[in-house]
C-alpha positions in Angstrom: 4.8 16.1 -82.3 2.7 19.2 -82.4 0.1 19.2 -79.6 -2.7 21.6 -79.8 -5.1 21.9 -76.9 -8.5 23.2 -77.9 -9.6 26.3 -76.0 -13.3 26.6 -74.9 -14.9 29.7 -73.7 -17.1 29.7 -70.7 -17.7 27.1 -68.0 -21.0 26.3 -69.7 -19.0 24.8 -72.6 -18.1 22.0 -70.3 -21.6 20.5 -70.5 -21.0 19.0 -73.9 -17.4 18.1 -73.3 -17.9 16.3 -70.0 -20.5 14.0 -71.5 -18.8 13.5 -74.9 -18.6 9.7 -75.3 -15.7 10.0 -77.7 -13.5 12.1 -75.5 -13.1 10.0 -72.3 -12.4 6.5 -71.4 -15.6 6.3 -69.4 -17.7 9.4 -69.9 -19.9 10.3 -67.0 -17.7 8.3 -64.6 -16.0 9.7 -61.6 -14.2 13.0 -61.9 -11.6 14.6 -59.7 -11.4 18.4 -59.3 -7.8 19.2 -58.4 -7.9 22.7 -56.9 -5.6 25.2 -55.5 -6.4 25.2 -51.7 -6.8 29.0 -51.8 -9.8 28.4 -54.1 -11.7 26.0 -51.8 -15.0 27.8 -51.1 -14.6 30.1 -54.1 -17.4 31.0 -56.5 -15.4 29.5 -59.3 -15.2 26.1 -57.6 -18.9 26.3 -56.6 -19.9 26.9 -60.2 -17.8 24.1 -61.4 -19.1 21.5 -58.9 -22.6 22.6 -59.6 -22.1 21.9 -63.3 -20.7 18.5 -62.6 -23.7 17.7 -60.4 -26.1 18.9 -63.1 -24.3 16.6 -65.6 -24.8 13.7 -63.1 -21.0 13.2 -62.8 -19.8 11.9 -59.5 -16.8 13.9 -58.4 -14.3 14.5 -55.6 -12.5 17.7 -54.7 -8.8 17.3 -54.1 -6.8 20.3 -52.9 -3.3 20.3 -54.3 0.0 20.7 -52.3 1.8 24.1 -52.5 5.1 22.7 -53.9 5.4 20.8 -57.2 8.2 18.4 -56.3 8.7 14.7 -56.9 6.9 13.6 -53.8 3.9 15.8 -54.7 3.6 14.5 -58.3 4.0 10.9 -57.1 1.1 11.5 -54.7 -0.9 13.1 -57.5 -0.2 10.2 -59.8 -1.7 7.8 -57.3 -4.7 10.0 -56.5 -5.6 11.2 -60.0 -5.4 7.7 -61.5 -8.6 6.8 -59.7 -10.6 9.1 -62.0 -11.8 8.9 -65.5 -11.4 12.7 -66.0 -9.5 15.3 -64.0 -10.4 19.0 -64.0 -7.7 21.3 -62.7 -8.7 24.6 -61.2 -5.9 27.0 -60.2 -2.8 28.8 -61.3 0.3 27.5 -63.2 1.6 25.4 -60.3 -1.7 23.6 -59.8 -2.0 22.8 -63.5 1.6 21.7 -63.7 1.2 19.3 -60.8 -1.8 17.7 -62.5 0.0 17.5 -65.9 3.1 15.8 -64.4 1.0 13.6 -62.1 -1.1 12.3 -64.9 1.9 11.6 -67.0 3.7 9.9 -64.2 0.8 7.6 -63.6 0.6 6.6 -67.2 4.3 6.0 -67.8 5.8 3.2 -65.6 9.2 4.1 -64.2 9.0 7.8 -65.0 9.3 8.9 -61.3 12.5 6.9 -60.9 13.8 8.4 -64.1 13.1 11.9 -62.9 14.9 11.2 -59.6 18.0 10.3 -61.6 17.9 13.1 -64.1 21.2 14.7 -63.2 22.2 18.3 -63.7 20.1 19.1 -66.9 17.5 21.9 -66.5 15.5 20.5 -69.5 14.0 17.0 -69.4 12.3 15.6 -72.4 9.4 13.3 -71.9 7.5 11.3 -74.5 4.7 12.7 -76.5 2.3 10.0 -75.4 0.7 9.2 -72.1 -1.4 6.2 -73.0 -4.7 5.6 -71.1 -4.3 8.5 -68.7 -7.4 10.2 -67.4 -8.6 13.1 -69.6 -7.4 16.5 -68.3 -9.4 19.6 -68.6 -7.5 22.7 -67.4 -9.3 25.8 -66.0 -6.8 28.5 -65.2 -7.5 31.1 -62.5 -4.4 33.1 -63.1 -3.0 34.8 -66.2 0.4 34.6 -67.9 1.7 31.1 -67.7 -0.5 29.6 -70.5 -0.1 26.2 -68.6 -3.5 25.3 -69.8 -2.2 24.8 -73.3 1.5 24.1 -72.9 3.2 20.8 -73.4 5.7 21.9 -70.7 5.6 21.9 -66.9 8.0 22.9 -64.1 9.1 20.5 -61.4 11.2 21.2 -58.4 14.2 18.8 -58.0 17.0 19.4 -55.6 15.8 22.9 -54.9 15.9 23.9 -58.6 13.1 24.1 -61.2 13.4 21.7 -64.1 11.5 22.2 -67.3 9.7 19.0 -68.4 8.7 19.0 -72.1 6.5 16.4 -73.9 3.3 16.4 -75.9 1.7 14.0 -73.3 1.8 16.9 -70.8 -0.6 19.1 -72.7 -4.2 19.1 -71.3 -6.9 17.7 -73.5 -8.9 20.9 -73.3 -8.7 24.3 -71.7 -11.6 26.4 -70.5 -11.4 30.1 -70.2 -14.0 32.0 -68.2 -13.7 35.6 -66.8 -15.3 34.4 -63.6 -12.3 32.2 -62.9 -10.0 35.2 -62.7 -12.5 37.6 -61.0 -10.7 37.4 -57.6 -7.3 38.2 -59.1 -5.7 41.3 -57.5 -5.0 44.1 -59.9 -1.3 43.6 -59.8 -1.5 39.9 -60.7 -3.6 40.8 -63.8 -0.8 43.1 -65.1 1.9 40.7 -64.0 0.3 37.9 -65.9 0.0 40.1 -69.0 3.7 40.9 -68.7 4.7 37.3 -68.4 2.7 36.4 -71.6 4.2 39.4 -73.4 7.8 38.5 -72.3 7.5 34.9 -73.4 6.2 35.7 -76.8 8.6 38.6 -77.3 11.5 36.4 -76.3 10.5 33.8 -78.9 10.2 36.4 -81.6 13.4 38.3 -81.0 15.6 35.4 -79.9 15.2 33.5 -83.2 18.3 34.0 -85.3 16.4 33.4 -88.5 15.6 36.4 -90.7 12.1 37.7 -90.5 10.1 35.8 -93.0 6.9 37.9 -92.8 5.0 34.6 -92.9 1.7 33.9 -91.3 3.2 32.8 -88.0 5.4 35.9 -87.7 2.5 38.2 -88.5 0.1 36.5 -86.1 2.7 36.6 -83.4 3.1 40.4 -83.8 -0.6 41.0 -83.6 -0.9 38.8 -80.5 1.9 40.7 -79.0 0.2 44.0 -79.8 -3.2 42.7 -78.4 -1.5 41.8 -75.2 0.2 45.2 -74.8 -3.1 47.1 -75.5 -5.1 45.1 -72.9 -2.3 45.2 -70.4 -2.3 49.0 -70.7 -6.1 49.0 -70.1 -5.6 46.8 -67.1 -2.9 49.0 -65.7 -5.1 52.1 -66.2 -8.1 50.6 -64.4 -8.9 52.6 -61.2 -10.7 49.7 -59.6 -11.0 46.0 -60.4 -10.0 45.1 -63.9 -13.1 44.5 -66.1 -14.1 41.0 -67.1 -13.7 41.7 -70.8 -10.0 42.8 -70.3 -9.3 39.8 -68.1 -10.8 37.5 -70.6 -8.8 39.1 -73.5 -5.6 38.6 -71.5 -6.5 35.0 -70.7 -7.0 34.4 -74.4 -3.6 36.0 -75.1 -1.9 33.9 -72.4 -3.4 30.7 -73.8 -2.6 31.6 -77.5 0.9 32.6 -76.6 1.5 28.9 -76.0 0.2 27.9 -79.5 2.7 25.5 -81.2 2.7 27.7 -84.3 4.5 30.4 -82.2 7.0 28.1 -80.6 7.8 25.0 -82.7 7.0 25.6 -86.4 10.2 26.6 -88.0 11.5 28.4 -84.9 14.5 27.9 -82.7 13.1 25.9 -79.8 15.5 27.6 -77.4 15.0 31.2 -78.7 13.6 32.5 -75.4 17.0 32.4 -73.5 15.7 35.0 -71.0 13.4 32.4 -69.4 16.2 30.1 -68.5 18.3 32.8 -66.8 15.3 34.4 -65.2 14.2 31.0 -63.8 17.5 30.6 -61.9 17.7 34.2 -60.9 14.2 34.1 -59.3 14.9 30.8 -57.5 18.2 32.1 -56.1 17.1 35.6 -55.0 13.4 35.3 -54.3 12.6 37.9 -56.9 9.3 37.6 -58.7 9.6 35.6 -61.9 8.1 38.6 -63.9 10.7 41.0 -62.5 13.4 38.6 -63.2 12.2 37.8 -66.7 11.8 41.5 -67.5 15.2 42.5 -66.2 17.0 39.7 -68.0 15.1 40.3 -71.2 16.2 44.0 -71.2 19.8 42.9 -70.6 19.7 40.5 -73.5 18.0 43.0 -75.9 20.8 45.5 -75.1 23.4 43.0 -76.0 21.6 41.9 -79.2 21.3 45.5 -80.3 25.1 45.9 -79.6 25.8 43.0 -82.0 25.7 39.7 -80.0 24.0 37.6 -82.7 23.9 34.6 -80.4 20.9 36.3 -78.8 18.7 36.5 -81.9 18.0 38.9 -84.7 18.4 42.7 -84.5 16.0 42.9 -87.4 13.4 41.0 -85.5 14.0 43.1 -82.4 13.4 46.3 -84.4 10.2 45.0 -86.0 8.9 43.7 -82.6 9.6 46.9 -80.8 8.2 49.1 -83.5 4.9 47.2 -83.2 4.9 47.5 -79.4 5.4 51.2 -79.7 2.4 51.4 -82.1 0.3 49.6 -79.6 1.5 51.6 -76.6 2.3 55.2 -77.7 4.9 57.2 -75.9 7.6 54.5 -75.5 11.2 55.4 -76.5 12.9 54.1 -79.6 15.4 52.1 -77.7 13.9 48.7 -76.9 15.7 47.9 -73.6 14.9 51.4 -72.2 11.4 51.1 -73.5 10.8 47.7 -72.0 11.7 48.9 -68.6 9.3 51.8 -68.9 6.5 49.5 -70.2 7.0 47.1 -67.3 7.0 50.0 -64.9 3.6 51.1 -66.3 2.3 47.7 -65.6 3.5 47.8 -62.0 6.3 45.3 -62.5 9.1 46.4 -60.1 12.7 46.3 -61.3 15.1 43.8 -59.8 16.9 44.8 -56.6 20.7 45.1 -56.9 22.4 41.9 -56.3 25.6 41.2 -54.4 28.6 39.7 -56.1 28.0 36.3 -54.4 24.3 36.3 -55.6 25.4 37.1 -59.1 28.0 34.3 -59.1 25.4 31.8 -57.6 22.9 32.6 -60.4 25.6 32.4 -63.1 26.8 29.0 -61.7 23.2 27.7 -61.7 22.6 28.8 -65.2 25.9 27.2 -66.4 25.2 23.9 -64.6 21.5 23.5 -65.6 21.4 25.1 -69.0 25.0 25.6 -70.3 28.1 23.5 -70.8 27.1 22.3 -74.3 23.4 22.1 -73.6 21.3 23.9 -76.3 19.7 26.6 -74.2 22.8 28.4 -72.9 25.6 26.2 -74.1 27.1 29.0 -76.2 27.8 31.2 -73.2 30.6 31.1 -70.7 30.0 31.4 -67.0 31.6 34.8 -67.0 29.3 36.0 -69.8 26.3 34.7 -67.9 27.4 36.6 -64.8 27.7 39.8 -66.9 24.1 39.3 -68.1 22.8 38.8 -64.6 24.6 41.9 -63.5 23.1 44.0 -66.3 19.6 42.6 -65.5 19.5 44.5 -62.1 19.5 48.3 -62.2 21.7 50.1 -59.8 24.5 47.6 -60.3 27.7 48.7 -62.0 27.5 48.1 -65.7 29.4 45.0 -66.9 32.3 45.2 -69.4 29.8 44.3 -72.1 27.2 46.9 -71.4 26.2 49.2 -74.2 24.8 52.7 -74.5 21.1 52.1 -74.3 20.4 55.4 -76.2 21.1 53.6 -79.4 18.5 51.0 -78.6 18.4 47.6 -77.0 16.3 44.6 -76.9 14.5 42.6 -74.2 
């Protein structure tokens, strides 16, 4: 099922949506605002609650817990089920908590199923969540695209699991530059980098030949748009301007469009995400640093001829477009990616010990390998080599290549 969440621009657009009699079980009835605790007292929350009051909608503000685990989403399911509509205000974790909580409340027995899910890192849910409250997502961070995504992360047994199902997708997303006004400079560029890496991973990791169809062309232009505005954000001497933040918010949301991920594409093309997820969890590295380092390592191997990792033709086309958007980058994709991320303030990974590398490889193998579609084609030893190559300053693995010839991320 292709799920497309409509994107609205500006909090004022909520006036019509909130009172639309066709869009809610009980329009005008009680709403819950699920908010990141750090945003309690913020201008964004004040503006949102003022709008709800003006629309004569009774509402309750519910701060969300800091960790999205099974206990948290079970609690969210019980709380959010009291409302006719739920507005989530926060970053990716807040939005994921609401998405899973609403789905849990609508599907009997789902919580018990999740508790018994076993080793798999990917858990498929149904596309339907009948009679759940309407969900309107208002992101206050950039990069995750959680406001449009039919995916969400859940912590189980100390590891993040990726839940996938059309019923997780919010019913609407609202982008407003005021919602990201308080973002520190580095989180703006980090968010841009995350959106860039996700889309670049999908584009280069697909083994199919470049079709030059509409989806591929749109993906390239979205990638270039993201690079151009990330460069503008990085160059800002003070706070990043509202127009740049809004442009990056749009890029983040559109990077989750189903046309870019599920129409004729390998659904597991972005292999870097799976490895980076385990690396970040095991080492405490930021997810963007992990994603960037792993992507560079994968691109190097792809350029060296490992066709399990995608299409060299796609990599070349993608990187050439990136160089057009951000002049001065080298011809070699892996080298160039590291330089680009450095421009955006994304630090490289710290060198890892042998025990850390082995722990990450073991987690990747258990959660995503051993015949599973994401990383099932790789041995544990190969995964360890990729993890080693992701961190600069570590001795190159036996599979490393001369990056002067070009690599991919």
